[in-house]
N, C-alpha and C positions, 0 to 999 in steps of 0.2 A: 387633946387626948385622942380623938379620932384620927388626926393627922399622924401622930406617932405610931398608932396601931397599923395604919395603912402603910407607912414607910417600913415598918418592921416586917410586914407580910411581903412586900415587894422585895426587900433585901433578902429575906429567907428564900423566896421563890427563885431569885437570881442565883443564889449560892447553890441551890439544889439542881436547878435545870441547866445551867451553863456547862458543867462537866459532862452531862449526858449528851449534849449537843456535839461534843468533840469526839465521842466514841466512834471509831471507825472512819474518821474523816481524814485519814492520812493518805498521802500520795507518795509512792516510791518510784524513782526514775533510775533505771539502770541504763547507762549509755556507754558508748565506745566499746560495744560488745563484738568480740571476734566470733568466728564460726569455724568449726572443724571441716566443713564441706565447701562453703562458698565465700566469696569475697564481697565486702561491702564498703561503700564510702561513708554510709551512716547506718547504724543499727542500734536502735534504742527500744526499751520496753518501759511503758508507763503503767503502773499498777495503781488504780484508783480504788482504794478499799471501801470508800463510802458508796460508790456506784457499783461495786463488785465487777469492775471492768478492767481488762488489760488491753492496751493499745500498743501495737508494735509498728514503729515507723522505720522504714529501711530503704536504702538506695543501693542497688547493685553496682559493683565496679564494672568496667567495660567487659572484662573477660567472662564474668559470671552472667552478665546480661546477654551476651552473645550465645553462651552455652544453652540457656533456656529459650532464647528467641528462635533458635534454629528449629526446635520442635513445637513451639507454641507462639504464634504471632500475636496473641493477646497479652503476652508478658510485657510489663512496663518496667522502666528503670527505677522509678520512684513509686513506693508502695506503702500502704497502711492497712492493717487488719486489726479487728477487735474480737475479743473472746471474753465471755463471762468467767469470773474467777470466784473461788471460795477459799476460806481459811480452814485448815485442819491442823490443829496443834500449832507448831511454829512454821508450818509450810503453807504456801499459797499455790493452789492448783487451778489450771484452766478447766473449762468444761471438757467433757470427753468427746473426742472426734473418732467416729468409726461405729462399729457394731458392738453389741453386748459381748460377743466372744473375742473380739479384737478391737482395741481402741488405743489411742495415744493421748497424752496430756503433757503440757509444759508444767514443770515443777520449780518453784522458787522457794528459797529459804530466806527468812528475814535476816538482814544484815550480812548476807553472803553474796559474793559476786557471780556465783555459778548459776547457770540456767540448765536444768536437766530435762531430759525427755523420758517420760514414763510410758512404757509399752506393755500392754497386757494382752496375752494370747491364751485363751482357754484357762483363765484364772492364774496363769504363770506370769509373774511380774518381773520386768527388767527395767533398770534405771541407768541411763548413761549421760555423760556430759555432752551437752550440745553447744554451749557457748560460755565464754568467760568475759565478764564486763569489767572495764577498768575504773568505772566511776559509779558510785551509788549516792543518790541524793534522797533525802526524806523531807517532806513538807507536811505541816499540819494545815488543813484548810481552816480558814477563818470565816465566820458568817458575817 
Protein backbone atom coordinates (compact mmCIF):
# COMPACT_ATOMS: atom_id res chain seq x y z
CA UNK A 1 0.00 0.00 0.00
CA UNK A 2 2.74 2.47 0.96
CA UNK A 3 4.69 1.54 -2.18
CA UNK A 4 1.70 2.27 -4.45
CA UNK A 5 1.09 5.60 -2.74
CA UNK A 6 4.78 6.52 -3.09
CA UNK A 7 4.80 5.58 -6.80
CA UNK A 8 1.65 7.60 -7.47
CA UNK A 9 3.15 10.66 -5.75
CA UNK A 10 6.38 10.33 -7.78
CA UNK A 11 4.44 9.85 -11.03
CA UNK A 12 2.22 12.85 -10.35
CA UNK A 13 5.25 15.01 -9.42
CA UNK A 14 7.04 14.08 -12.64
CA UNK A 15 3.99 14.88 -14.76
CA UNK A 16 3.58 18.27 -13.12
CA UNK A 17 7.23 19.33 -12.87
CA UNK A 18 8.69 18.16 -16.19
CA UNK A 19 6.71 20.54 -18.42
CA UNK A 20 7.72 23.49 -16.19
CA UNK A 21 11.38 22.59 -16.67
CA UNK A 22 10.99 22.98 -20.46
CA UNK A 23 9.56 26.52 -20.38
CA UNK A 24 11.95 28.97 -21.97
CA UNK A 25 14.58 26.31 -22.64
CA UNK A 26 14.58 26.93 -26.37
CA UNK A 27 17.60 27.89 -28.47
CA UNK A 28 17.13 29.64 -31.82
CA UNK A 29 20.04 29.83 -34.28
CA UNK A 30 19.90 32.24 -37.22
CA UNK A 31 22.78 31.56 -39.60
CA UNK A 32 24.08 32.54 -43.02
CA UNK A 33 22.96 36.10 -42.34
CA UNK A 34 23.76 38.79 -44.89
CA UNK A 35 24.26 42.39 -43.94
CA UNK A 36 23.33 45.56 -45.78
CA UNK A 37 26.60 47.31 -44.89
CA UNK A 38 29.42 44.76 -44.41
CA UNK A 39 30.60 41.44 -45.83
CA UNK A 40 31.05 38.30 -43.76
CA UNK A 41 32.42 34.81 -44.20
CA UNK A 42 30.31 33.77 -41.18
CA UNK A 43 27.51 35.67 -39.47
CA UNK A 44 25.25 33.86 -37.00
CA UNK A 45 23.05 34.75 -34.04
CA UNK A 46 22.34 32.28 -31.22
CA UNK A 47 19.37 33.16 -29.00
CA UNK A 48 19.36 31.18 -25.75
CA UNK A 49 15.95 31.93 -24.26
CA UNK A 50 16.67 30.04 -21.03
CA UNK A 51 19.77 32.12 -20.27
CA UNK A 52 18.26 35.28 -21.84
CA UNK A 53 21.42 35.64 -23.89
CA UNK A 54 22.16 36.41 -27.54
CA UNK A 55 25.58 35.45 -28.89
CA UNK A 56 26.69 36.71 -32.27
CA UNK A 57 29.59 34.92 -33.97
CA UNK A 58 30.98 36.53 -37.10
CA UNK A 59 34.02 36.54 -39.35
CA UNK A 60 34.65 39.54 -41.61
CA UNK A 61 35.53 38.98 -45.24
CA UNK A 62 38.89 40.48 -46.27
CA UNK A 63 37.43 43.71 -47.74
CA UNK A 64 35.37 44.54 -44.62
CA UNK A 65 38.23 43.56 -42.31
CA UNK A 66 40.63 45.91 -44.09
CA UNK A 67 38.04 48.74 -44.07
CA UNK A 68 37.78 48.63 -40.25
CA UNK A 69 41.43 47.74 -39.64
CA UNK A 70 42.60 50.99 -41.28
CA UNK A 71 41.02 53.10 -38.52
CA UNK A 72 41.22 50.65 -35.59
CA UNK A 73 44.15 48.26 -35.12
CA UNK A 74 42.28 46.33 -32.41
CA UNK A 75 39.75 44.98 -34.98
CA UNK A 76 39.91 41.21 -35.34
CA UNK A 77 38.77 39.14 -38.29
CA UNK A 78 36.94 36.56 -36.12
CA UNK A 79 34.61 37.97 -33.44
CA UNK A 80 31.99 37.04 -30.88
CA UNK A 81 29.77 39.29 -28.79
CA UNK A 82 27.00 38.66 -26.28
CA UNK A 83 24.00 40.71 -25.21
CA UNK A 84 21.18 40.04 -22.78
CA UNK A 85 17.77 39.54 -24.40
CA UNK A 86 14.15 39.65 -23.29
CA UNK A 87 10.85 38.67 -24.83
CA UNK A 88 8.08 41.15 -25.54
CA UNK A 89 5.00 39.58 -27.17
CA UNK A 90 6.29 37.64 -30.19
CA UNK A 91 9.49 39.71 -30.34
CA UNK A 92 12.91 39.19 -28.82
CA UNK A 93 14.96 42.32 -28.08
CA UNK A 94 18.54 42.83 -26.92
CA UNK A 95 19.30 45.11 -24.02
CA UNK A 96 19.50 48.80 -24.84
CA UNK A 97 22.84 50.25 -25.92
CA UNK A 98 23.24 54.01 -25.47
CA UNK A 99 21.68 56.70 -23.33
CA UNK A 100 18.06 57.14 -22.22
CA UNK A 101 17.41 59.76 -24.93
CA UNK A 102 19.22 57.78 -27.65
CA UNK A 103 19.64 54.01 -27.79
CA UNK A 104 19.64 51.06 -30.18
CA UNK A 105 18.50 47.45 -29.86
CA UNK A 106 18.46 44.41 -32.10
CA UNK A 107 14.97 43.08 -32.72
CA UNK A 108 14.13 39.49 -33.68
CA UNK A 109 10.70 38.09 -34.45
CA UNK A 110 10.08 34.43 -33.76
CA UNK A 111 10.10 32.27 -36.91
CA UNK A 112 11.18 35.17 -39.14
CA UNK A 113 14.61 35.41 -40.80
CA UNK A 114 14.93 39.19 -40.51
CA UNK A 115 17.05 40.96 -37.93
CA UNK A 116 15.97 44.53 -37.38
CA UNK A 117 17.67 47.41 -35.61
CA UNK A 118 15.50 49.59 -33.44
CA UNK A 119 16.73 53.15 -32.88
CA UNK A 120 15.10 55.53 -30.41
CA UNK A 121 15.93 59.25 -30.32
CA UNK A 122 13.97 61.42 -27.85
CA UNK A 123 11.13 58.85 -27.75
CA UNK A 124 10.89 58.77 -31.58
CA UNK A 125 11.27 55.16 -32.68
CA UNK A 126 12.63 53.88 -35.99
CA UNK A 127 12.99 50.26 -37.08
CA UNK A 128 14.99 49.20 -40.13
CA UNK A 129 16.19 45.94 -41.64
CA UNK A 130 19.77 45.14 -40.69
CA UNK A 131 20.21 41.56 -41.81
CA UNK A 132 18.39 38.67 -43.47
CA UNK A 133 19.26 35.09 -42.48
CA UNK A 134 18.98 32.14 -44.83
CA UNK A 135 18.62 29.49 -42.12
CA UNK A 136 16.64 29.30 -38.85
CA UNK A 137 17.05 26.36 -36.48
CA UNK A 138 15.16 25.77 -33.25
CA UNK A 139 16.22 23.43 -30.50
CA UNK A 140 14.67 22.51 -27.18
CA UNK A 141 17.22 22.01 -24.45
CA UNK A 142 16.95 18.74 -22.65
CA UNK A 143 18.00 18.34 -19.06
